[in-house]
N, C-alpha and C positions, 0 to 999 in steps of 0.2 A: 572208326575200326581200332583207335587208339586206347579206347577203355579196355579193350581185351587182351591188348599187347602183353599184360602179365599172364595172361592165361596159356600164351604160346610159348613159354619158356622151355618146356621138354618137348617140343615138336623137332623130329629128326628127318622126316619125310614129308613132300607136299605132293601130291598128285593135283594138279591144274587143269581142270577141265571147263572152266568158266567159260560162256561165249556169249556174245551180244549179237544177236540177229536183227538187221533192219527190216521194217515190214516188207518191201519189195527184196524177197530173200535173194536172189541170185545176182540182182543189180547192186544190192548192197555190198556184196563180197568185193567189190571195186571201188565202194564209196569211200573217200579220205574220211569222213565223219566216224563211219564204222571202223575203219582202220585204227583210227586216233583211240576211240572209245575202248576197244579191245588191247590195245597196247598199254593204255592207262590204269586199265583194270588189273593186269599184271603188275604193272610199276607200283600202284598204290599198296597191293598186297605184300609184295616185296619190301617195300618200304618200311612197312610195320613189322612183318614176319622177321626178317633176316636181322635187324638189331635185336628182337626181343628172344630169338631162339639161337644162342650160341653154339647148340649142339646139332644144329641144322646139318644134314648130311647130303641129301640128294633132292632136286626139283624134278620131276617128272611132268612134261608138257604135253597135253595130248591134243593133237591137231588132226589134220585129215587130208584128203585128196586135193584141197585147194591149194596144197603146195607143190602140186605138180600141173598145176593149171586147168583143172578140171573145169573150172568155172569160164575158161575163156576157150579151151579146145577138148576134143577128147584125149583121154588119158593114153598115154602112151604105155604099153605094158610091154615088159614088165617096168614098173615105175623104179626110178632110181635115185638115191641120194645124190646130192651135188650137181646133177645137169643144169647146165649155163641156163637154159629157158626156163627153169623153175623161177628164176628171180626177174625175169623179164615183165611180169604183169605186177601190178599192185596187190598187195595182201599183206593182212596184219599179222600174219605169221612171220615175216620176214622182220618185223618191227620188234617182235616178242624174242625171236631167236636173237637177233642183233641186241638187245638189252640184256637177255641172260648171259650171252658172251661176255659181254663187258663188265657185268655187275660180277661175275664169276671169278675173274682173273685174280689169281694170288691168292683164292681162298680154299679153305678144305672142304667146303661141300661142290658137288658136281650136278650137272644137270644132264637129262635126256629127251630126247623128242620122240613121241611115238606118233604115227601117221598111218593108221588103218584106214582102209578104203571103203568098207562098209562093215560096222558092227553088228552082231545077231545075238540076243539075247533078251532077257527080262527088262525094261525098264518101266520105271514106276513115275508119273507124272512129266514124262517126256515123250517127245514124238520122234526120236532120232532112230528107233528101231523100225525097219522096213517089212519085217517078217509079218506081223498082225495085219497090216493092209495089204500085203501081196495074198495071205490067207483068205482074207475077205474078197479080193479080186478072184481068185481061182474059184472059189465057191460061188460067187456070180457067174463066172463063166460056166462053170459045171451045170448050174440051174438053167442056163440058157441053152446047153448042149454044144456048147464050142470048146474047141482044145485049148488048153492051157498056153498061153504064151506070156513072155514077160513085157510088160509093157514100154521098158525102157530100152530094150533092143539088146540083142546079145553082144554088140561091141562094148556095151556100158559093164555089163557084167562079168569082172574078171578074178576077182578074189574078195574074201570076206574072211573076218576073224569071230571068233565066238568070244562073248565077253568075259568068260572065265578065263580062257587062254590069253586074253589081253592083259587082265588083272596078274597073272602070273609073269607075264612080259615085264609089266611094270614093275614087280617085285624083285625080278631077275636085274635089272637096269639099275634099281637101287641099292642093289648089296654092294659091300665094300669092296669086294673083289671085282667087279665088274662095273664099276660106276665109272663113267666118264663122260666128256661133254661130247656127245654124238646124237645125231638123228636116225632113227630105224622106221622104215617101210613096215 
């Protein structure tokens, strides 16, 4: 990454959405190796970006519902930031958040963490949008003459955000007038 450092000079905003997932998805969320890998990915990027980009103003970190322990127990709705039980399970989010808090101290740039429950919208080359598979599921049920039901159970469907709205929220969080070190649901 160091060879491209000179190309990062004018960077003012970073939206960090990188994620390493282990092959056994849910078990991997609590795996120390996966936690370490995701933490190091952000640390390595910031280790190159921050010195190369003196005009850096904002880092937006995109996370998700694992912050609320959804991988350990059903999500308590409404999800709220700062609840003590959030920090009671292993999670790479805490390593990343702690790193940003420490790195940012005394500097001109700020960070925001956005934690949408479910993002809906077009994805290219990614499998994170649940709308297409739900559409296929609905079509199969219709073909079978069965009523549409959500296979995840009603208790799991509590909120979603459109990808365009999320993009506007990321832009808002990075504006000079609103930039602060804070996490948002």
